N, C-alpha and C positions, 0 to 999 in steps of 0.2 A: 352752192354759191348763189344761184338765182333765187333759191328759196330764202336765203338769208336777206337778200335785197328786197324781195317781194314782201316778206314779213315785216321788214324794217320800215318800208314805205319811203316816200319822198324825204330827202334829207339824210338818208342812210349813207355812211361813208362808203365810197366805191373807188378808191384809189387802187393802183396795182398792188400795193402792199396789203390793203384791206381785202382785196379779192384773193390774194395768196393766203391770207389768214383764214378766210372762210373755207378754203379748200383744206388747209391744215387742220382746222377744227371739226371738219365733217366726220361724223361717226356713222358708218353704214349699219352698225348694229342698233342704233338709236332710232326707234320708229318715228319719233318726232323730227328727226334730222333727214329722213329719206324723202324721195320724191313720191308724190301721190300716185297710187296705183302700182308702185314698184313691187314686183314679186320677190318675196324673200327667198324663194327657191328651196332646195332641199339641203343646202349647206355644202354641196360638193365643190363649189367655187371658192371656198374659203382661202385656199392657198393662192389662187389667182387674184382674188381681191386684195390680199396683203401686199401685192406688188404696187397697187394703186393707192392704198390707204395704209401707210405704215402705222404700227401701233405706237403708243406713247413711249414704249421702251426702245423703239427703233429710231435711230438717229439719221436715217436716210433722207428725211424730208429736208430739202435744201430751200429755205425760204427765199434767199436772194435769186436763185434760179427761177423759182416759181413766180416771184415778183416780176422778173424780166420777161417771162412769158406773157404776163398780163399787161405789160406796158403798151403794146400795140392795141390791145382790146380797150383799155381805158382811153387811149388817144382817139380811137374810132368812135367810142361812145360819146366822148366830149364833142366831137365834130357833129355827130348825129343829134345831139341835144339830150341824150339819155342821162348824162351827168353834167354838172355845171363846172365852172372854173375852179370851184373849191373842192372838186372831186366828190360831190354828193349827188345821190340819185335825184333826178328831177321827176315831176309828175309824169312827164312823157316816158321816161325810163321805167318808172314804176308800172305803167300800163304796158309799155312796149316789150320789155324783156320776157314776162310770162307769156304774152301773146305770141312772140317769136318762138318760144319753146313749144307752145301748143301747135303752131304751124309745122314745126319740125317733127314732133313726136306723135301727133294725132294720126289716126288711120286716114288714108287718102280717100277712101270712099269707092275705090275701084275704077273710077272713070278717068279716062285720059283726056286732057284739055283740048 
């Protein structure tokens, strides 16, 4: 989802429904769709991954439920200025979302503050 927004840049649709669609369309098998630096592993997690990423044949993806989960996210991002009133990614959001992901996922450097 963050990748889709970052690649789309400012003006990319970022409503709760759009965020749910980005999750629905994510394909963990597509190297262009994965996160940078993501280890493909040895394939032993395939059954576990199927719980999170239903196949096209699997009707378990509930778009309305997923959209409902993203409603508070979209509301918060609007308040923070990451998306505008038309639910499109702003320049601040385009910079801030990947930066926030970097802070969360980057190694801490070992020092305690």
